[in-house]
CHARMM-style PDB file with segment names, atoms N, HN, CA, C and O in Angstrom:
ATOM      1  N   MET     1       0.925  -1.229   0.001  1.00  0.00      PROA
ATOM      2  CA  MET     1       0.146   0.087   0.017  1.00  0.00      PROA
ATOM      3  C   MET     1       0.854   1.113  -0.136  1.00  0.00      PROA
ATOM      4  O   MET     1       0.613   2.032  -0.918  1.00  0.00      PROA
ATOM      5  N   GLU     2       1.920   1.012   0.718  1.00  0.00      PROA
ATOM      6  HN  GLU     2       2.116   0.265   1.353  1.00  0.00      PROA
ATOM      7  CA  GLU     2       2.945   2.258   0.822  1.00  0.00      PROA
ATOM      8  C   GLU     2       3.473   2.787  -0.413  1.00  0.00      PROA
ATOM      9  O   GLU     2       3.868   3.953  -0.387  1.00  0.00      PROA
ATOM     10  N   ASN     3       3.551   2.107  -1.534  1.00  0.00      PROA
ATOM     11  HN  ASN     3       3.231   1.160  -1.555  1.00  0.00      PROA
ATOM     12  CA  ASN     3       3.929   2.410  -2.812  1.00  0.00      PROA
ATOM     13  C   ASN     3       2.905   3.179  -3.725  1.00  0.00      PROA
ATOM     14  O   ASN     3       3.338   3.962  -4.570  1.00  0.00      PROA
ATOM     15  N   GLU     4       1.561   2.972  -3.573  1.00  0.00      PROA
ATOM     16  HN  GLU     4       1.209   2.336  -2.886  1.00  0.00      PROA
ATOM     17  CA  GLU     4       0.865   3.621  -3.903  1.00  0.00      PROA
ATOM     18  C   GLU     4       0.735   5.292  -3.456  1.00  0.00      PROA
ATOM     19  O   GLU     4       0.103   6.116  -4.118  1.00  0.00      PROA
ATOM     20  N   TYR     5       1.363   5.543  -2.381  1.00  0.00      PROA
ATOM     21  HN  TYR     5       1.876   4.874  -1.843  1.00  0.00      PROA
ATOM     22  CA  TYR     5       1.316   6.886  -2.116  1.00  0.00      PROA
ATOM     23  C   TYR     5       2.953   7.673  -2.151  1.00  0.00      PROA
ATOM     24  O   TYR     5       3.170   8.884  -2.197  1.00  0.00      PROA
ATOM     25  N   HSD     6       3.779   6.758  -2.119  1.00  0.00      PROA
ATOM     26  HN  HSD     6       3.602   5.775  -2.081  1.00  0.00      PROA
ATOM     27  CA  HSD     6       5.184   6.933  -1.924  1.00  0.00      PROA
ATOM     28  C   HSD     6       5.628   7.874  -3.420  1.00  0.00      PROA
ATOM     29  O   HSD     6       6.229   7.341  -4.353  1.00  0.00      PROA
ATOM     30  N   VAL     7       5.271   9.111  -3.420  1.00  0.00      PROA
ATOM     31  HN  VAL     7       4.783   9.544  -2.662  1.00  0.00      PROA
ATOM     32  CA  VAL     7       6.068  10.380  -3.903  1.00  0.00      PROA
ATOM     33  C   VAL     7       6.061  11.471  -3.418  1.00  0.00      PROA
ATOM     34  O   VAL     7       5.218  11.690  -2.548  1.00  0.00      PROA
ATOM     35  N   CYS     8       7.094  12.643  -3.849  1.00  0.00      PROA
ATOM     36  HN  CYS     8       7.779  12.465  -4.556  1.00  0.00      PROA
ATOM     37  CA  CYS     8       7.663  13.485  -3.663  1.00  0.00      PROA
ATOM     38  C   CYS     8       6.561  14.378  -2.936  1.00  0.00      PROA
ATOM     39  O   CYS     8       6.733  14.840  -1.808  1.00  0.00      PROA
ATOM     40  N   ALA     9       5.294  14.592  -3.775  1.00  0.00      PROA
ATOM     41  HN  ALA     9       5.154  14.216  -4.691  1.00  0.00      PROA
ATOM     42  CA  ALA     9       3.876  15.277  -3.395  1.00  0.00      PROA
ATOM     43  C   ALA     9       3.461  14.903  -2.224  1.00  0.00      PROA
ATOM     44  O   ALA     9       2.789  15.818  -1.748  1.00  0.00      PROA
ATOM     45  N   THR    10       3.536  13.879  -1.416  1.00  0.00      PROA
ATOM     46  HN  THR    10       4.081  13.136  -1.803  1.00  0.00      PROA
ATOM     47  CA  THR    10       3.015  13.125  -0.406  1.00  0.00      PROA
ATOM     48  C   THR    10       4.292  13.233   0.723  1.00  0.00      PROA
ATOM     49  O   THR    10       4.230  12.327   1.554  1.00  0.00      PROA
ATOM     50  N   CYS    11       5.285  14.045   0.882  1.00  0.00      PROA
ATOM     51  HN  CYS    11       5.336  14.780   0.206  1.00  0.00      PROA
ATOM     52  CA  CYS    11       5.954  13.873   1.997  1.00  0.00      PROA
ATOM     53  C   CYS    11       6.174  15.431   2.288  1.00  0.00      PROA
ATOM     54  O   CYS    11       6.129  16.469   1.628  1.00  0.00      PROA
ATOM     55  N   ILE    12       6.474  15.014   3.796  1.00  0.00      PROA
ATOM     56  HN  ILE    12       6.511  14.171   4.332  1.00  0.00      PROA
ATOM     57  CA  ILE    12       6.700  16.492   4.883  1.00  0.00      PROA
ATOM     58  C   ILE    12       7.672  17.376   4.183  1.00  0.00      PROA
ATOM     59  O   ILE    12       7.433  18.576   4.315  1.00  0.00      PROA
ATOM     60  N   TYR    13       8.921  16.998   3.326  1.00  0.00      PROA
ATOM     61  HN  TYR    13       9.115  16.023   3.219  1.00  0.00      PROA
ATOM     62  CA  TYR    13       9.811  18.241   3.091  1.00  0.00      PROA
ATOM     63  C   TYR    13       9.724  18.619   1.765  1.00  0.00      PROA
ATOM     64  O   TYR    13      10.474  19.526   1.403  1.00  0.00      PROA
ATOM     65  N   PHE    14       8.670  17.920   0.639  1.00  0.00      PROA
ATOM     66  HN  PHE    14       8.061  17.183   0.933  1.00  0.00      PROA
ATOM     67  CA  PHE    14       8.285  18.446  -0.460  1.00  0.00      PROA
ATOM     68  C   PHE    14       7.916  19.624   0.001  1.00  0.00      PROA
ATOM     69  O   PHE    14       7.546  19.903   1.142  1.00  0.00      PROA
ATOM     70  N   LYS    15       8.072  20.594  -1.306  1.00  0.00      PROA
ATOM     71  HN  LYS    15       8.372  20.367  -2.233  1.00  0.00      PROA
ATOM     72  CA  LYS    15       7.865  22.389  -1.090  1.00  0.00      PROA
ATOM     73  C   LYS    15       7.467  22.715  -2.721  1.00  0.00      PROA
ATOM     74  O   LYS    15       8.111  22.629  -3.767  1.00  0.00      PROA
ATOM     75  N   ALA    16       5.774  23.222  -2.325  1.00  0.00      PROA
ATOM     76  HN  ALA    16       5.251  23.292  -1.475  1.00  0.00      PROA
ATOM     77  CA  ALA    16       5.603  23.852  -4.259  1.00  0.00      PROA
ATOM     78  C   ALA    16       5.903  25.222  -3.731  1.00  0.00      PROA
ATOM     79  O   ALA    16       5.850  25.570  -2.552  1.00  0.00      PROA
ATOM     80  N   LEU    17       6.263  26.032  -4.890  1.00  0.00      PROA
ATOM     81  HN  LEU    17       6.307  25.750  -5.848  1.00  0.00      PROA
ATOM     82  CA  LEU    17       6.991  26.905  -4.890  1.00  0.00      PROA
ATOM     83  C   LEU    17       6.274  28.027  -5.685  1.00  0.00      PROA
ATOM     84  O   LEU    17       5.241  27.447  -6.019  1.00  0.00      PROA
ATOM     85  N   ARG    18       6.182  29.512  -6.282  1.00  0.00      PROA
ATOM     86  HN  ARG    18       7.021  29.984  -6.010  1.00  0.00      PROA
ATOM     87  CA  ARG    18       6.014  29.827  -7.252  1.00  0.00      PROA
ATOM     88  C   ARG    18       7.250  31.119  -7.501  1.00  0.00      PROA
ATOM     89  O   ARG    18       7.411  31.824  -6.505  1.00  0.00      PROA
ATOM     90  N   ASN    19       7.975  31.417  -8.532  1.00  0.00      PROA
ATOM     91  HN  ASN    19       7.844  30.844  -9.341  1.00  0.00      PROA
ATOM     92  CA  ASN    19       9.221  31.745  -8.821  1.00  0.00      PROA
ATOM     93  C   ASN    19       8.614  33.270  -9.322  1.00  0.00      PROA
ATOM     94  O   ASN    19       7.409  33.414  -9.528  1.00  0.00      PROA
ATOM     95  N   GLU    20       9.659  34.461  -9.502  1.00  0.00      PROA
ATOM     96  HN  GLU    20      10.638  34.344  -9.335  1.00  0.00      PROA
ATOM     97  CA  GLU    20       9.493  35.349  -9.508  1.00  0.00      PROA
ATOM     98  C   GLU    20       8.172  35.936 -11.116  1.00  0.00      PROA
ATOM     99  O   GLU    20       7.358  36.849 -11.251  1.00  0.00      PROA
ATOM    100  N   LYS    21       8.647  34.793 -11.986  1.00  0.00      PROA
ATOM    101  HN  LYS    21       9.308  34.051 -11.877  1.00  0.00      PROA
ATOM    102  CA  LYS    21       7.694  34.820 -12.976  1.00  0.00      PROA
ATOM    103  C   LYS    21       6.248  34.584 -13.151  1.00  0.00      PROA
ATOM    104  O   LYS    21       5.412  35.179 -13.832  1.00  0.00      PROA
ATOM    105  N   GLY    22       6.166  33.611 -12.401  1.00  0.00      PROA
ATOM    106  HN  GLY    22       6.845  33.128 -11.848  1.00  0.00      PROA
ATOM    107  CA  GLY    22       4.661  33.355 -11.848  1.00  0.00      PROA
ATOM    108  C   GLY    22       4.880  31.625 -12.297  1.00  0.00      PROA
ATOM    109  O   GLY    22       3.892  30.891 -12.319  1.00  0.00      PROA
ATOM    110  N   ASN    23       6.110  31.154 -12.601  1.00  0.00      PROA
ATOM    111  HN  ASN    23       6.913  31.750 -12.583  1.00  0.00      PROA
ATOM    112  CA  ASN    23       6.025  29.632 -12.860  1.00  0.00      PROA
ATOM    113  C   ASN    23       6.208  28.883 -11.553  1.00  0.00      PROA
ATOM    114  O   ASN    23       6.621  29.361 -10.496  1.00  0.00      PROA
ATOM    115  N   MET    24       5.770  27.411 -11.834  1.00  0.00      PROA
ATOM    116  HN  MET    24       5.434  27.022 -12.692  1.00  0.00      PROA
ATOM    117  CA  MET    24       6.015  26.716 -10.539  1.00  0.00      PROA
ATOM    118  C   MET    24       7.095  25.475 -10.237  1.00  0.00      PROA
ATOM    119  O   MET    24       7.280  24.463 -10.913  1.00  0.00      PROA
ATOM    120  N   TYR    25       7.735  25.883  -9.015  1.00  0.00      PROA
ATOM    121  HN  TYR    25       7.584  26.705  -8.466  1.00  0.00      PROA
ATOM    122  CA  TYR    25       8.924  25.053  -9.218  1.00  0.00      PROA
ATOM    123  C   TYR    25       8.869  24.135  -7.720  1.00  0.00      PROA
ATOM    124  O   TYR    25       8.463  24.699  -6.704  1.00  0.00      PROA
ATOM    125  N   TYR    26       9.360  22.528  -7.677  1.00  0.00      PROA
ATOM    126  HN  TYR    26       9.690  22.070  -8.502  1.00  0.00      PROA
ATOM    127  CA  TYR    26       8.951  22.093  -6.425  1.00  0.00      PROA
ATOM    128  C   TYR    26      10.406  21.744  -6.066  1.00  0.00      PROA
ATOM    129  O   TYR    26      11.268  21.810  -6.942  1.00  0.00      PROA
ATOM    130  N   THR    27      10.726  21.355  -4.739  1.00  0.00      PROA
ATOM    131  HN  THR    27      10.025  21.301  -4.027  1.00  0.00      PROA
ATOM    132  CA  THR    27      12.038  21.785  -4.054  1.00  0.00      PROA
ATOM    133  C   THR    27      11.896  20.558  -3.242  1.00  0.00      PROA
ATOM    134  O   THR    27      10.761  20.104  -3.386  1.00  0.00      PROA
ATOM    135  N   CYS    28      12.688  19.793  -2.374  1.00  0.00      PROA
ATOM    136  HN  CYS    28      13.610  20.162  -2.257  1.00  0.00      PROA
ATOM    137  CA  CYS    28      12.675  18.781  -1.265  1.00  0.00      PROA
ATOM    138  C   CYS    28      13.662  19.426  -0.420  1.00  0.00      PROA
ATOM    139  O   CYS    28      14.791  19.536  -0.898  1.00  0.00      PROA
ATOM    140  N   GLU    29      13.391  19.998   1.069  1.00  0.00      PROA
ATOM    141  HN  GLU    29      12.474  19.909   1.458  1.00  0.00      PROA
ATOM    142  CA  GLU    29      13.800  20.741   1.538  1.00  0.00      PROA
ATOM    143  C   GLU    29      14.867  19.577   2.503  1.00  0.00      PROA
ATOM    144  O   GLU    29      15.734  20.014   3.260  1.00  0.00      PROA
ATOM    145  N   ARG    30      14.651  18.279   2.335  1.00  0.00      PROA
ATOM    146  HN  ARG    30      13.947  17.925   1.720  1.00  0.00      PROA
ATOM    147  CA  ARG    30      15.453  17.633   2.797  1.00  0.00      PROA
ATOM    148  C   ARG    30      16.802  17.171   2.054  1.00  0.00      PROA
ATOM    149  O   ARG    30      17.830  17.082   2.724  1.00  0.00      PROA
ATOM    150  N   LEU    31      16.817  16.856   0.583  1.00  0.00      PROA
ATOM    151  HN  LEU    31      15.982  16.929   0.038  1.00  0.00      PROA
ATOM    152  CA  LEU    31      17.570  17.050   0.153  1.00  0.00      PROA
ATOM    153  C   LEU    31      18.380  18.211  -0.592  1.00  0.00      PROA
ATOM    154  O   LEU    31      19.522  18.128  -1.043  1.00  0.00      PROA
ATOM    155  N   GLY    32      17.448  19.404  -0.616  1.00  0.00      PROA
ATOM    156  HN  GLY    32      16.520  19.471  -0.249  1.00  0.00      PROA
ATOM    157  CA  GLY    32      18.058  20.579  -1.036  1.00  0.00      PROA
ATOM    158  C   GLY    32      18.188  20.629  -2.775  1.00  0.00      PROA
ATOM    159  O   GLY    32      19.091  21.138  -3.438  1.00  0.00      PROA
ATOM    160  N   TYR    33      17.210  20.063  -3.149  1.00  0.00      PROA
ATOM    161  HN  TYR    33      16.476  19.650  -2.610  1.00  0.00      PROA
ATOM    162  CA  TYR    33      17.370  20.261  -4.899  1.00  0.00      PROA
ATOM    163  C   TYR    33      16.275  20.374  -5.175  1.00  0.00      PROA
ATOM    164  O   TYR    33      15.451  19.962  -4.359  1.00  0.00      PROA
ATOM    165  N   GLU    34      15.856  20.919  -6.313  1.00  0.00      PROA
ATOM    166  HN  GLU    34      16.526  21.253  -6.976  1.00  0.00      PROA
ATOM    167  CA  GLU    34      14.556  20.632  -7.002  1.00  0.00      PROA
ATOM    168  C   GLU    34      14.099  19.089  -7.811  1.00  0.00      PROA
ATOM    169  O   GLU    34      14.701  18.452  -8.675  1.00  0.00      PROA
ATOM    170  N   THR    35      12.922  18.854  -7.193  1.00  0.00      PROA
ATOM    171  HN  THR    35      12.433  19.372  -6.491  1.00  0.00      PROA
ATOM    172  CA  THR    35      11.998  17.401  -7.718  1.00  0.00      PROA
ATOM    173  C   THR    35      11.251  17.740  -8.604  1.00  0.00      PROA
ATOM    174  O   THR    35      11.562  18.703  -9.304  1.00  0.00      PROA
ATOM    175  N   LYS    36       9.814  16.897  -8.862  1.00  0.00      PROA
ATOM    176  HN  LYS    36       9.561  16.115  -8.293  1.00  0.00      PROA
ATOM    177  CA  LYS    36       8.989  16.975  -9.486  1.00  0.00      PROA
ATOM    178  C   LYS    36       8.015  16.177  -8.524  1.00  0.00      PROA
ATOM    179  O   LYS    36       8.426  15.347  -7.713  1.00  0.00      PROA
ATOM    180  N   PRO    37       6.679  16.513  -8.695  1.00  0.00      PROA
ATOM    181  CA  PRO    37       5.556  16.021  -7.671  1.00  0.00      PROA
ATOM    182  C   PRO    37       5.613  14.414  -7.590  1.00  0.00      PROA
ATOM    183  O   PRO    37       5.380  13.707  -6.609  1.00  0.00      PROA
ATOM    184  N   HSD    38       5.999  14.023  -8.928  1.00  0.00      PROA
ATOM    185  HN  HSD    38       6.189  14.597  -9.724  1.00  0.00      PROA
ATOM    186  CA  HSD    38       5.919  12.333  -9.105  1.00  0.00      PROA
ATOM    187  C   HSD    38       7.264  11.319  -8.797  1.00  0.00      PROA
ATOM    188  O   HSD    38       7.247  10.144  -9.164  1.00  0.00      PROA
ATOM    189  N   TYR    39       8.244  11.822  -8.193  1.00  0.00      PROA
ATOM    190  HN  TYR    39       8.258  12.776  -7.895  1.00  0.00      PROA
ATOM    191  CA  TYR    39       9.717  11.426  -8.395  1.00  0.00      PROA
ATOM    192  C   TYR    39       9.472  10.827  -6.929  1.00  0.00      PROA
ATOM    193  O   TYR    39       8.766  11.371  -6.080  1.00  0.00      PROA
ATOM    194  N   ARG    40      10.210   9.545  -6.755  1.00  0.00      PROA
ATOM    195  HN  ARG    40      10.784   9.103  -7.445  1.00  0.00      PROA
ATOM    196  CA  ARG    40      10.367   8.668  -5.269  1.00  0.00      PROA
ATOM    197  C   ARG    40      11.861   8.764  -4.933  1.00  0.00      PROA
ATOM    198  O   ARG    40      12.785   8.751  -5.745  1.00  0.00      PROA
ATOM    199  N   PHE    41      11.946   8.870  -3.500  1.00  0.00      PROA
ATOM    200  HN  PHE    41      11.195   8.880  -2.841  1.00  0.00      PROA
ATOM    201  CA  PHE    41      13.076   8.954  -3.147  1.00  0.00      PROA
ATOM    202  C   PHE    41      13.140   7.962  -1.788  1.00  0.00      PROA
ATOM    203  O   PHE    41      12.045   7.741  -1.271  1.00  0.00      PROA
ATOM    204  N   ASN    42      14.039   7.489  -1.311  1.00  0.00      PROA
ATOM    205  HN  ASN    42      14.929   7.668  -1.732  1.00  0.00      PROA
ATOM    206  CA  ASN    42      14.231   6.370  -0.217  1.00  0.00      PROA
ATOM    207  C   ASN    42      13.811   7.023   1.016  1.00  0.00      PROA
ATOM    208  O   ASN    42      13.386   6.293   1.912  1.00  0.00      PROA
ATOM    209  N   CYS    43      13.870   8.478   1.235  1.00  0.00      PROA
ATOM    210  HN  CYS    43      14.215   9.071   0.507  1.00  0.00      PROA
ATOM    211  CA  CYS    43      14.097   9.438   2.334  1.00  0.00      PROA
ATOM    212  C   CYS    43      12.295   9.640   2.701  1.00  0.00      PROA
ATOM    213  O   CYS    43      11.827  10.271   3.648  1.00  0.00      PROA
ATOM    214  N   TRP    44      11.650   9.008   1.796  1.00  0.00      PROA
ATOM    215  HN  TRP    44      12.031   8.495   1.026  1.00  0.00      PROA
ATOM    216  CA  TRP    44      10.706   9.449   2.186  1.00  0.00      PROA
ATOM    217  C   TRP    44       9.867   9.560   3.602  1.00  0.00      PROA
ATOM    218  O   TRP    44       9.829   8.542   4.293  1.00  0.00      PROA
ATOM    219  N   THR    45       9.264  10.621   4.020  1.00  0.00      PROA
ATOM    220  HN  THR    45       9.294  11.448   3.458  1.00  0.00      PROA
ATOM    221  CA  THR    45       8.602  10.350   4.969  1.00  0.00      PROA
ATOM    222  C   THR    45       7.029  11.116   5.048  1.00  0.00      PROA
ATOM    223  O   THR    45       6.797  12.302   5.282  1.00  0.00      PROA
ATOM    224  N   PRO    46       6.225  10.200   4.819  1.00  0.00      PROA
ATOM    225  CA  PRO    46       4.560  11.076   4.301  1.00  0.00      PROA
ATOM    226  C   PRO    46       4.538  12.122   6.100  1.00  0.00      PROA
ATOM    227  O   PRO    46       4.957  12.137   7.258  1.00  0.00      PROA
ATOM    228  N   LYS    47       3.457  13.027   4.787  1.00  0.00      PROA
ATOM    229  HN  LYS    47       3.118  13.014   3.846  1.00  0.00      PROA
ATOM    230  CA  LYS    47       2.743  13.787   5.538  1.00  0.00      PROA
ATOM    231  C   LYS    47       1.536  13.025   6.374  1.00  0.00      PROA
ATOM    232  O   LYS    47       0.963  11.959   6.150  1.00  0.00      PROA
ATOM    233  N   GLU    48       1.398  13.895   7.313  1.00  0.00      PROA
ATOM    234  HN  GLU    48       1.864  14.761   7.495  1.00  0.00      PROA
ATOM    235  CA  GLU    48      -0.002  13.317   8.264  1.00  0.00      PROA
ATOM    236  C   GLU    48      -1.378  12.948   7.783  1.00  0.00      PROA
ATOM    237  O   GLU    48      -2.072  12.106   8.354  1.00  0.00      PROA
ATOM    238  N   HSD    49      -1.636  13.418   7.022  1.00  0.00      PROA
ATOM    239  HN  HSD    49      -1.073  14.101   6.558  1.00  0.00      PROA
ATOM    240  CA  HSD    49      -2.902  12.992   6.118  1.00  0.00      PROA
ATOM    241  C   HSD    49      -2.503  12.011   5.347  1.00  0.00      PROA
ATOM    242  O   HSD    49      -3.116  10.944   5.391  1.00  0.00      PROA
ATOM    243  N   VAL    50      -1.716  12.130   4.734  1.00  0.00      PROA
ATOM    244  HN  VAL    50      -1.218  12.997   4.698  1.00  0.00      PROA
ATOM    245  CA  VAL    50      -1.093  10.619   4.044  1.00  0.00      PROA
ATOM    246  C   VAL    50      -1.072   9.223   4.895  1.00  0.00      PROA
ATOM    247  O   VAL    50      -1.321   8.106   4.439  1.00  0.00      PROA
ATOM    248  N   ILE    51      -0.731   9.536   6.184  1.00  0.00      PROA
ATOM    249  HN  ILE    51      -0.529  10.443   6.554  1.00  0.00      PROA
ATOM    250  CA  ILE    51      -0.514   8.530   7.168  1.00  0.00      PROA
ATOM    251  C   ILE    51      -1.538   8.141   7.397  1.00  0.00      PROA
ATOM    252  O   ILE    51      -1.689   6.929   7.245  1.00  0.00      PROA
ATOM    253  N   LYS    52      -2.629   8.894   7.831  1.00  0.00      PROA
ATOM    254  HN  LYS    52      -2.506   9.879   7.955  1.00  0.00      PROA
ATOM    255  CA  LYS    52      -3.940   8.633   8.010  1.00  0.00      PROA
ATOM    256  C   LYS    52      -4.743   7.918   7.041  1.00  0.00      PROA
ATOM    257  O   LYS    52      -5.398   7.025   7.580  1.00  0.00      PROA
ATOM    258  N   LEU    53      -4.862   7.985   6.156  1.00  0.00      PROA
ATOM    259  HN  LEU    53      -4.331   8.710   5.718  1.00  0.00      PROA
ATOM    260  CA  LEU    53      -5.695   7.671   4.609  1.00  0.00      PROA
ATOM    261  C   LEU    53      -4.719   6.225   4.306  1.00  0.00      PROA
ATOM    262  O   LEU    53      -5.369   5.253   3.921  1.00  0.00      PROA
ATOM    263  N   MET    54      -3.370   6.056   4.443  1.00  0.00      PROA
ATOM    264  HN  MET    54      -2.842   6.845   4.756  1.00  0.00      PROA
ATOM    265  CA  MET    54      -2.619   4.816   4.621  1.00  0.00      PROA
ATOM    266  C   MET    54      -3.438   3.646   5.959  1.00  0.00      PROA
ATOM    267  O   MET    54      -3.688   2.457   5.763  1.00  0.00      PROA
ATOM    268  N   LYS    55      -3.592   4.074   6.679  1.00  0.00      PROA
ATOM    269  HN  LYS    55      -3.390   5.040   6.838  1.00  0.00      PROA
ATOM    270  CA  LYS    55      -3.971   3.555   8.126  1.00  0.00      PROA
ATOM    271  C   LYS    55      -5.635   3.236   7.670  1.00  0.00      PROA
ATOM    272  O   LYS    55      -5.986   2.081   7.912  1.00  0.00      PROA
ATOM    273  N   LYS    56      -6.465   3.946   7.172  1.00  0.00      PROA
ATOM    274  HN  LYS    56      -6.180   4.885   6.976  1.00  0.00      PROA
ATOM    275  CA  LYS    56      -7.367   4.219   6.920  1.00  0.00      PROA
ATOM    276  C   LYS    56      -7.846   2.817   5.815  1.00  0.00      PROA
ATOM    277  O   LYS    56      -8.681   1.926   5.967  1.00  0.00      PROA
ATOM    278  N   ARG    57      -7.030   3.083   4.859  1.00  0.00      PROA
ATOM    279  HN  ARG    57      -6.351   3.807   4.735  1.00  0.00      PROA
ATOM    280  CA  ARG    57      -6.885   1.929   3.483  1.00  0.00      PROA
ATOM    281  C   ARG    57      -6.871   0.431   3.988  1.00  0.00      PROA
ATOM    282  O   ARG    57      -7.537  -0.518   3.575  1.00  0.00      PROA
ATOM    283  N   ARG    58      -5.939   0.479   4.983  1.00  0.00      PROA
ATOM    284  HN  ARG    58      -5.398   1.250   5.318  1.00  0.00      PROA
ATOM    285  CA  ARG    58      -5.371  -1.169   5.306  1.00  0.00      PROA
ATOM    286  C   ARG    58      -6.662  -1.642   6.224  1.00  0.00      PROA
ATOM    287  O   ARG    58      -7.068  -2.804   6.240  1.00  0.00      PROA
ATOM    288  N   GLY    59      -7.275  -0.503   7.029  1.00  0.00      PROA
ATOM    289  HN  GLY    59      -6.945   0.441   7.017  1.00  0.00      PROA
ATOM    290  CA  GLY    59      -8.400  -1.656   7.787  1.00  0.00      PROA
ATOM    291  C   GLY    59      -8.351  -1.572   9.030  1.00  0.00      PROA
ATOM    292  OT1 GLY    59      -9.063  -2.296   9.727  1.00  0.00      PROA
TER     293      GLY     59
END
């Protein structure tokens, strides 16, 4: 079940930011570089609402 949610966008360190031109970019505060919402890294720490959803779906 974890793999269904394991993407950068569900991690506590994922930040979506808008630059001065109005374009969106995504960064990982833990790793310190730009990422994409659908990328996956082994250091994933899910956000609280994702943990609750995973527990709820497990039953």
